[in-house]
N, C-alpha and C positions, 0 to 999 in steps of 0.2 A: 502481207495479204493473208487473211484467214481463209482456210479451206471451206468450200461450200458445205452447208449443213443439211442433214436430213434426219428425220425421226427414225429411219430404218437402218439398223446396223447391218454391216456386211454388204451394202449395196454399192460400195465403191465411190461414195461421195465425200469421204472423210480421209484426211491424212493421218488420223490418230488411231486407226485400227491395226496398223502394222505392228506385229508382235515379235520382237527379237527372240523371246523364249521359245515361241512356236517354231521359228526358223531353225533354232538350235536343235529342236527335237526332230525335225525332218532331215537335217543335214546327213546323218548316218545312212538314211535310205537313198538320198541323192548320191552319196559317195559310192554306194554299192553299184548303182546303175552306171555311174561315171567310170569306175575302175573296171568293172567286170562285164557289164552288159553292152555298153556302147564303146568302152575302151577309148575314151576321149584323149585326143592330143590337142593341145592348145598353145598359143603363143601370142605375143604382142601386148601383154598386159602392162608392160612398162609405158605404153602410150597414155594410160589413164593417170592423171596427176594424183598425188597422195591425198589431196583434199580439194574441196570446192566442187561446185556442180558442173556437170557436163551433160550433153544430150546424146545418149547412146541410140544410134539408128541402126536397126537390124534388118536382115533378110532371113526369114525363117522357113522351115520346110517340114514335111512329114505329116500333113493333116492336122486335125485338132490336137493330137498328142504333142506335136511340135517339140520333139525331144531336144533339139539344139537350144531351144529357149530355156528349158529347165536346167540344161547343163551349163549354159552361160550364167544363169542365176547362181548355181552352185559355185562356179568359179569366182563370181563377184564376192560372195560371202567368204569363200576360202581365202581370197587375197586381201579383202578389206574388213572382214569381220561383220557381224550381224548388226552392229550399232551404226555403221556408216549408212546414212539414209539414201535409198534408191527406190524409186517408185516406177512401176511398169504400167503404161497406159493399155488397158484391156478393152477389147471391143464390147460395146454395150450388149450385144446379143448373148454374151457368155452367161448373163444372169437369167436369160430365158431358156437357153439350152440346158444348162446344168447349174441351178441356183446353189446347191450344196457345195459343189466344187468351186464355184465362184467365190463363195464366202471364205473357203479355205485359202484361195489365192489372195484375197484381201489381207489376210494375216501375214502373207509373205511380202506385201507391198503393192499389190495390184489396186489400181484405181480406174475409174471410168475414163475412156478415151475421149476426153472433152478438153477443149482449150483451157477452161477455168482450172481444171485439175493440174494440167501441166504447168501453168503459170504459178499456181499456188505452191506446187512442189519446188520449183526452181527458186522462188522467193524465200522459201524456207531453208535454202542452201543445199537441197537434195539434188542428186542426179536423177534423170528421167530416162527410162527405156521405152522406145516406141518402135513398132513394126508397121510402117506406113502402108505396106502392100496388102495387109490384112488377108482376107480370104483368097484374093487373086494370087497372092504370093505363096501362102502356105499350101494351096491346092494347085499350084501351077503344074502343067503336064510334065511327065518324066523327061521328055525331049528338051524341056526348058529348064531343067534342074540347075544348070550352070549359068542361068541368066538372071540378072537382078531385075526384080519386078516390084516397083513401088507404086504401081497402079495410077500414076499421075497425081497422087495426093501430095499437096504441098503445105499442109498445115504445120508440119514439123519445121519447115524452113521458116515460116513466119514466126513460129515460137522461138527458134534460135536467134533470129534477127531481133525480135522485139526484146527478148530477155538478155541478149548479148552473151550467149553461151556458145562454146565450141562444140561442134558435132564430131563424134567419134563413131565410125561405122563398125558394126559387128557382122561377120560373115561366117559361113560354115559349108562344108561338103560332107556327104555321107548320109545326112539325115533324110534327104529326099528319097533314099533307097530303103527307108524303113516302111514306106507306103508307096506303091507304084501307081501314080496317077496316069491313067491311059488317055483321058480326054475329059471334056466338059460338055454337058448337054443343057446348060442353063438356058440358052435361047429357046430350046424346045419346051422346057418346063415353064418358061415365062409365058409362052403361048397358051399352054394348058391352064396356067393361072388366070390369064385374061379371059379364058372361057369359063371360069368359075371354080377351078380347083384351088382350095386354100393352101397357103404356105404352112408348113409344119411350124408350130409355136407362133404362128401369125406374124412372121417377119420374113423379109426378103433376104435369102441367103447369099445373093450376089454371085454365087457359083453353084454348080451341081455336078460334082466330079463323078467319073466312073473310075474305079480303082481296084487293085489287087492288094490284099493285106489282111492282117488279123484284126478282129476275129471273124470277119464276114466272108473271107475268101474273095469273091467278087462282090463289090459293094457299089452303091449309087447314092449320091447325096452327101452333104457335109456331116456325116455321122461320126461319133467318137470311134477311135481305133486304138489298138495296142501295137506299138512300133516293133518292127523286127530288130534283132540284135546286130545292127550294122555299125562298124566303127565310124566315129564322127571326129572330124578335125575342125576346131573352131579357131578363129583369129580375130584379134582386136587390131583394127587398122590405124594408121597415123591420123591425127586430128585434121579436120578440114576447117580452115579459117577463111572467112569471107572478107572482102575489101572494106565493107562498111556495114554497120549495124544500127539498130534503133527503130523507133516506130515508123519513121518516114521510109526507111529501107523496107520494112515489112509491108508497107502499103504500095510499094512500087512493083506492079505486076511483072513488068519485064525483068526487073532485077531478081525477083523471087523465082521466076522461070529459069533464069540463068544460073542461079544458085542451085536449084533443083537438078538441072542438067549436069552441073559440076559434080554433085554428090553421086548421081547415078553413074557417071563416067568413072569417078574414082573407085567406087565400090565394084564396078564391073572389072576394072583393071586388077583390083586386089583379088577378086574371086577367080579371075583367069589364072593368076599366079598361084593361088591356093590349090586350084585343080591340078596344076603341074606339080607343085610341091607334094601333094598327097597321092600322086600317081593315079588320078582319076580321069586322065585324058580318055576320050572316046570319040568314035566316028559318028555316034548317034547325034 
């Protein structure tokens, strides 16, 4: 299957703009942050087979900076090299919020979070990275930092079933302390929007967090941030294999729901264990 085409480069609608040479150029910068700023610990990479496509399903933290995501990317390239294909499904709003940064992300393998792009990547033999929880996950309140939040989105389940690929979960702890999310005032902002206040960049942000962090101190809204230098522990979890696959399975709503619940349960169990292993237990 050919990747969807567009006349606009850098817009995330092509699989051909990923640039291994560019990735090699940014690796030393990622390495510095990995070794010295976030002091990353990681394990579980033996769960990823040495070849062939898999669907990497992550839970990410820390606002728009989402440092655990970039550290996972660095580890992928460190373990498998820049030539092994892996594409990340990135929210469409990224091109509205920061077009320049989005174009750079495209060079590292980011594509639009659209089923056509996920299918095209898997048919090419590439692995695909997806964070189904989106804004609700990356901006979840600090009290929920150790809770898996996939926001009820099941498109990744249908993708795995249709394309008959194994799901491998990615989790982390520490990253949510790089930005302290105190709460969310989205419902109040939605009322103001209904009264006539426009959304910034003319799109619904789905969340409107209140937080403490750099560079704003106290901030409101899904604005870019610079993460605090908190140690991060990432983990690649054992593969999740379903009982049946194929188009018929992907169209079975009850089966899709059951598969989704299984993934959330497995990821939560793994995150609970990672919290213990990392010494991050808390009464909060």
